[in-house]
Structure formats: structure tokens, C-alpha cells
C-alpha positions in Angstrom: 119.3 255.4 81.3 116.1 257.5 81.4 117.6 259.9 78.8 118.6 257.0 76.5 115.2 255.4 76.6 113.4 258.7 76.1 115.5 259.9 73.2 115.8 256.6 71.3 112.4 255.0 72.0 110.2 258.2 72.1 109.1 257.4 75.7 108.4 260.5 77.9 110.8 260.7 80.8 107.8 260.9 83.2 106.6 257.5 82.1 109.9 255.7 82.9 109.3 254.8 86.5 110.8 251.4 87.2 114.1 249.5 86.8 115.3 246.0 86.2 119.1 245.6 86.3 121.0 243.4 83.8 121.3 239.8 84.9 119.3 240.7 88.0 122.6 241.7 89.6 121.5 244.3 92.1 124.0 246.7 93.6 123.0 246.9 97.2 122.2 250.2 98.9 124.4 252.2 96.5 122.2 251.2 93.6 119.0 251.7 95.4 120.0 255.2 96.5 120.9 256.1 92.9 117.6 254.9 91.4 115.6 256.5 94.1 117.4 259.8 93.7 116.8 259.5 89.9 113.0 259.6 90.6 112.3 255.9 89.9 109.4 254.6 92.0 110.0 250.8 91.9 112.5 248.1 91.1 111.8 244.7 89.7 115.2 242.9 90.0 115.1 240.7 93.1 114.0 237.0 92.7 112.7 234.9 95.6 112.7 231.2 96.2 111.7 231.5 99.8 108.4 233.2 99.3 106.7 231.2 96.5 104.1 229.2 98.4 102.1 231.4 98.8 103.8 234.0 96.6 105.0 237.2 98.1 103.2 240.4 97.1 105.1 243.6 95.9 106.1 245.6 99.0 107.3 249.0 99.9 110.8 249.3 101.2 110.0 251.4 104.3 110.9 248.5 106.6 112.9 245.3 106.5 110.9 242.5 104.8 113.0 239.5 105.5 113.3 238.8 101.7 115.9 236.2 100.7 118.9 237.6 98.9 119.4 235.4 95.8 122.0 237.6 94.1 124.2 239.7 96.5 124.6 242.5 97.4 121.0 243.3 98.4 119.8 246.5 100.1 119.5 246.8 103.8 118.6 250.4 104.3 115.0 251.8 104.4 113.6 253.5 101.2 110.2 255.1 102.1 107.6 255.0 99.4 109.9 253.0 97.1 108.6 249.6 96.0 110.2 246.3 95.2 108.3 244.0 92.8 109.9 240.6 93.4 110.3 238.0 90.7 108.6 235.0 92.3 110.4 231.9 90.9 108.6 229.8 88.4 108.4 226.1 88.9 109.8 224.6 85.8 108.7 221.2 84.3 111.9 219.7 85.6 111.4 221.1 89.1 114.3 223.6 88.8 113.2 227.1 90.0 113.8 230.0 87.6 113.2 233.7 87.9 112.6 234.5 84.2 111.0 232.5 81.4 114.1 232.4 79.3 116.1 230.9 82.1 113.7 228.0 82.6 114.0 224.7 80.7 112.4 225.4 77.4 108.9 223.9 76.8 109.0 221.9 73.6 105.5 222.6 72.3 102.9 225.3 72.4 100.8 223.1 74.7 103.7 222.7 77.0 104.3 226.5 77.1 100.6 227.1 77.9 100.5 224.4 80.6 103.7 225.8 82.2 102.4 229.4 82.3 98.9 228.3 83.5 100.4 226.1 86.3 102.5 228.9 87.7 99.7 231.4 87.4 97.4 229.2 89.4 99.9 229.2 92.2 99.0 232.9 92.6 95.3 232.8 91.5 94.2 229.9 93.8 96.1 231.1 96.9 96.7 234.7 98.0 96.1 236.4 94.6 99.6 238.0 94.6 100.2 239.6 91.2 101.6 237.1 88.7 104.4 238.5 86.6 105.4 237.3 83.1 109.1 238.1 83.1 111.2 237.4 80.0 113.3 238.9 77.2 111.9 239.4 73.7 114.2 236.6 72.4 112.2 234.0 74.3 109.3 234.5 71.8 111.5 233.6 68.8 114.0 231.1 70.4 111.6 228.2 69.9 109.4 229.7 67.2 106.5 229.4 67.1 105.9 227.3 70.2 106.6 229.9 72.8 104.5 232.6 71.2 101.6 230.4 70.4 101.5 229.0 73.9 101.8 232.5 75.3 98.8 233.8 73.2 96.7 230.8 74.4 97.7 231.8 78.0 96.6 235.4 77.4 93.3 234.2 75.9 92.8 232.0 79.1 93.4 235.0 81.3 90.9 237.1 79.4 88.3 234.5 80.0 88.6 235.0 83.8 86.3 237.8 84.8 88.3 238.7 87.9 91.8 238.9 86.2 93.3 242.1 84.8 96.3 242.4 82.6 98.2 245.5 83.6 101.6 247.0 83.8 103.7 246.9 86.9 103.0 250.6 87.5 99.2 250.0 87.2 99.4 247.1 89.7 101.3 249.3 92.2 98.6 252.1 91.7 96.0 249.5 92.8 98.2 248.4 95.8 98.4 252.0 97.0 94.6 252.3 96.7 92.9 248.8 96.8 89.6 249.1 95.0 86.8 246.5 94.9 86.3 244.8 91.5 82.9 246.3 91.1 84.3 249.8 91.3 87.3 249.4 89.0 85.4 251.1 86.1 85.8 254.3 88.1 89.4 253.6 89.3 91.2 256.6 87.9 94.7 255.1 87.5 93.2 252.4 85.2 91.2 254.8 83.0 92.8 255.2 79.6 92.1 258.9 78.8 94.9 259.3 76.3 97.2 257.4 74.1 100.9 257.9 73.1 101.2 260.5 70.4 104.8 260.0 69.4 105.0 257.3 66.7 108.1 255.2 66.4 109.7 254.8 63.0 112.0 251.8 63.8 115.6 252.0 62.5 118.2 249.3 62.8 121.5 250.7 64.0 124.9 249.0 63.6 128.1 249.8 65.6 131.3 248.1 64.6 132.8 248.8 68.1 131.2 249.7 71.4 132.4 251.0 74.8 130.7 248.1 76.6 132.9 245.8 78.8 132.7 243.0 76.2 133.3 245.4 73.3 132.7 244.2 69.8 130.0 245.0 67.3 126.3 245.6 68.3 123.0 246.0 66.6 120.1 247.9 68.2 116.8 249.4 67.2 115.9 253.0 67.7 113.0 255.3 66.8 113.8 257.8 64.1 117.6 258.3 63.6 120.5 256.3 64.9 122.8 258.1 67.3 126.4 258.5 65.9 127.8 256.5 68.8 126.6 253.5 70.7 124.6 254.8 73.8 126.5 254.1 77.0 127.8 255.9 80.1 128.2 259.5 79.4 125.5 259.5 76.7 124.6 262.9 75.3 121.7 263.6 72.9 122.9 264.2 69.3 
């Protein structure tokens, strides 16, 4: 997985640090041992309905946390210095909990999208300040075009207006959790200092495969940087 992302998206292997498994279907201790041994430092695949009020913070897996297991099998062993970033269920407009935006009932307008995101954010912001994650797939932004994207942009503008809110990656949030730093000292917080920028440009190319080795088979389209690999990348992938 790391090799595929690095080769086809021009992402340095050292920058690929976390995982989210397809369909949030974790694989218990066998999976967690594999991703830990592959030098990942965190996972973000486990939703929670039990710890939403107040929301649960990301936690290290040194000890048992009592987390609810929404999609079995879940890990039970200890994984020192490895972190889990739980997907705190959103409260949808219909009251149905959902772990990712594109599994929630779809807001019908940009205003509804903004209100939905703001309502769920405030559950974090006005209680214990646990990090608020925006978890979705790219298709969510075009599934109800332009309402989702417009509402999302309004939500980002709202967050930027709050002087004590920072928009960061999961890895950057974990950097702060490992070294909590007062807000008046964040300008000197080394993990959040941008001293360099990516130097490998991506020239997007659309790749088409008539057949694929995936369980469902069939044709697939995918985007890659630079050239398309001759075969659809899957288990046993080799560069070139």
C-alpha cells in the first residue's frame, strides 16, 4: 500500500504514516500487527457511538480503552506508541448516527450542509475540545453539486474566523497530543512550522483497466501521477 501510494501519487514513503481500511472493516489484531510492523504510526478506522457526548480524544493503544467495537473484529492486544484516531459519529439531521459524511443523509442545500457541519463541530468545540474530524470520500463533494462543496467552504471560513481553532492533518494533531503546547506558543511549535513544501509535482493521468484482479473484477478507472502502470495496482504490486 505504501509503495503504491508513493509510486503513483509522488508521496514520499516517510510521509505515509496512517491508515484507514476500506469500509471501516478492521481486521483485529492481525491487521494492527501488520500496520504497526509496516511502520505506520496511527489508524483512523474505528467509529464510536458510545463516546460522542463528550467526544473521545485520539488515544494511544498502550492499554485497553474500553472503546465500543462497531465493526468486528477489533484489536484487543497492546500496541505501545501506536495511536487510534476514532471516527466520532456525526449526528445527522434525521437523528441517525453516521461515521462518515457520505454515509449520512444528504443535506439538500448549501445552508443545510453548513449547519450540519457546524452543529457537529460545536459538540467538540463547546465541550472537551476533542479534535473534530471531517471524514468523507471525494465523491461527497460532487454527489450533490454544488451544495456540499459550497456548504463545506462556508464551514471552513467559519473555522478560520475562530482564533483558537487550527485546521491540521491527523499527523499534526497527534504531534500536538504528544507535546501539548499552549496556544500562545504555537508559533514556535516545531511540528507545525512549515519549513519546506513538496517538490515532486503531479502530472495527473487517467488510467483505464478493462479487467482488474479485485474481488469484484470488472473495469476500473484511476488517476496517477506521471505514467499509468501496465497493470492495475493490487496485491503483489511491483514498480514498473
